[in-house]
N, C-alpha and C positions, 0 to 999 in steps of 0.2 A: 561437406563439412564448414565450416565455415568461421573465419577469423574478425579481432576485432583491432583497428587501433587506432592511439590518440597518443599525437605528440605534437613538440611548440619544435617548432622548423627556426631552425637557431641561423637567421638570414642576418648582414645589412638594411640599416633605417633603409636605406634610399630604397632599397627593395624591399620595400612589402608594402609594391603597388600591384591590381590584377592585369596590368598591364607587365610586368617584370613574373609572375606567377605563369600569367596564357604563352608568355615566348618562352619559358623557366622548362612545362611540360608539354607545347608544344617541342621542343626541337631534341625533350629527351629520347637519347637513341634506343632504345628496346631493350630487345624485340617484340614485338606488340603483333597480334591482329590484326587486320581488319583496318579499320580507321576508328580513329579516337574519338570519340562527345566530351567536346569541353562546350559546358554551360557555364554564364556569371548568375548565385543565385544569388537569392537578401536570407538570412541566419538569423534571428534571434544576437546572437555572438556578432555579428559584420557579416558586410557583403565576402563569399566564397567563391573560390571555382571549380565548378563539379564536371570531373571526371570519371568520365567508363571507356574501361578497353578492356581485351585479355590481351596472358602473356605466358609465357608455357613455363611452367613448374623448374625446368632443369637447363635454362634458357642453353651451358653450352655444352647439353648434354644429343643425343643424336635421337631422346628419346625421357617421357615426364609426357606429364597431361599438360595439361590446358587449368589453369587461370582467369577467370572471373569476380571484376573487381570497380567499385565503383568508391572511389577518394572524394574528398572535400579538402582544399587548403584554403583556408578562413584565416582573414586579416581577419583580429579580434580586435574591434572599433575602439572600445574606452578602455583595454590595455595596449602596448606597444608590444603586438608578438603576429606569430601568427602560427594559426596549428595545423598538425594534418590529421585530418582522421579518417581509416582506411576500412572497408569493408570490402573478405574480399573472400568466393568460397571457391569451390572445387567442380561445384554439378551444375549445370549449364544450365539443363532445361528450370528454372527455378531463377531467373533474370532478370524477371519484370516484375515477382515481389520482395524478391530480396535487393530492387534496387530504392520499396520504398518502405525496407527497413530501414535501409543502408541513408536514407533523407530524413528519415527519423530520428534515429540515433543521430546523426548532426543539427537537426532543430533542438537538442534539447541539450543540448553542449550549452557548460554557466562557468564563466571563469572567477573566483570570490577573493 
């Protein structure tokens, strides 16, 4: 199972920077498994922080599964806004292919 969401981030204008995104993501409490991969990428909509990580489905419980996910935090260059584009999946063996899907989806975004 996989799900994809896009949402506008409501942040003050002074926080619409890649440095602010990187600090926010790096400081997120999680819980997460392993290392988070953080990369800055250029998308047609604008620069984005690309985040890959593993996280529990039920962080407050001793049971549950693990989700793998790819998020793109996009600074829309021609619009004074930011977007979170997130693909989550529950089958860990398909990570490489689904990362490509997440990248393709983020590259196809447009705002009108």
